[in-house]
C-alpha positions, 0 to 999 in steps of 0.5 A: 826073340824080336828083331831089333829096331833101326837106330841111326845116329844123327848127332854126337858132340860134346853136348848132345847125342841125337838118334833116330829110332825106326821100328817095324811092328814088334821090333825092339831096342833091346835092353839098355840103360840111359847114361844121360837125361833124355827127351824123345819126340815122336815122329809118328804115333808111338804105341810102345810097350816097355819092359822093366828090370823087375819083369813088369811091363807098361805101355806108353802112347805118344802122338806124332809131334808129342814128347817126353823127358826122362832122367838118366839111369832108366833101364828098359827094353822098348817094343813097338806094340802097334801094327804100324811103323813107329819112329821117334827121335831121342836127344840125350843131354850130356853132362857139362 
């Protein structure tokens, strides 16, 4: 069992939810499913291990300042796979 990362809610209104995630090495989000389309922007270099429901794992590397977008419905656990602190901002795009 890994320690949980720190999730800090920054904005939550009718259009968006913005959360900052800070991970020490080997910390995780815990299993979750995204209810909305979302974008993450890396504050630091992010080396993430992603655990998937089928038992597979993938890795994602997002450099500081980089971003990616995903659709609602993704279920996974995100782990800091590096030896450094890792931080990203997640913006969830709520439905109209």
